[in-house]
C-alpha positions, -999 to 999 in steps of 0.1 A, spaced: -275 205 257 -246 196 233 -220 171 239 -187 182 246 -152 170 227 -152 138 249 -187 127 244 -188 131 208 -156 114 203 -171 84 226 -202 84 204 -178 83 171 -156 57 182 -192 36 193 -200 40 157 -172 32 140 -169 -2 163 -208 -11 154 -199 -4 116 -169 -25 121 -149 4 101 -112 -3 109 -83 24 99 -58 17 76 -26 40 69 4 35 43 31 58 35 29 70 -5 52 89 -23 54 121 -38 45 108 -69 14 87 -55 6 118 -39 1 136 -66 -22 115 -86 -39 113 -57 -48 154 -54 -54 147 -91 -84 118 -84 -99 143 -61 -93 172 -79 -110 155 -112 -139 142 -90 -141 174 -68 -138 156 -37 -118 169 -10 -118 136 12 -86 112 8 -102 84 21 -133 85 -3 -114 89 -37 -91 59 -22 -122 40 -13 -139 47 -44 -105 34 -63 -106 1 -45 -142 -5 -49 -139 2 -86 -108 -22 -91 -129 -48 -71 -156 -45 -98 -131 -56 -122 -130 -90 -110 -102 -113 -102 -84 -111 -136 -97 -77 -142 -78 -66 -110 -51 -86 -116 -44 -70 -148 -49 -35 -132 -28 -39 -106 -1 -59 -120 37 -47 -116 44 -24 -149 83 -32 -145 100 -67 -151 132 -73 -137 154 -90 -155 188 -102 -144 219 -108 -166 236 -143 -163 266 -121 -155 248 -101 -128 236 -135 -118 267 -153 -116 283 -120 -98 253 -124 -70 261 -163 -67 298 -156 -60 292 -129 -37 271 -152 -17 294 -180 -15 319 -156 -2 298 -146 23 282 -180 32 323 -192 37 329 -163 59 299 -171 79 311 -207 81 346 -198 92 333 -173 122 306 -202 134 333 -226 134 
């Protein structure tokens, strides 16, 4: 006799627990979703999870230095002296206002 949905779900949950599987979720932007879709098309894989897992395994195989290079930020944020000075002044003003409120 075939198992009902509840029994199948329980069996799947038990197997996931036995294997130590854990569900991970994260949000992505449209560009990242598009990259994933392209990777799925290139590899002819219809499962997002397996493509992401493959990417994780590949980056991990690069080792500490290789993974660090592959995952480094592609943009550097440089704050000019003028902007730094303005941020400092605004911070001082805010701190003064908070001091007055607390007094």
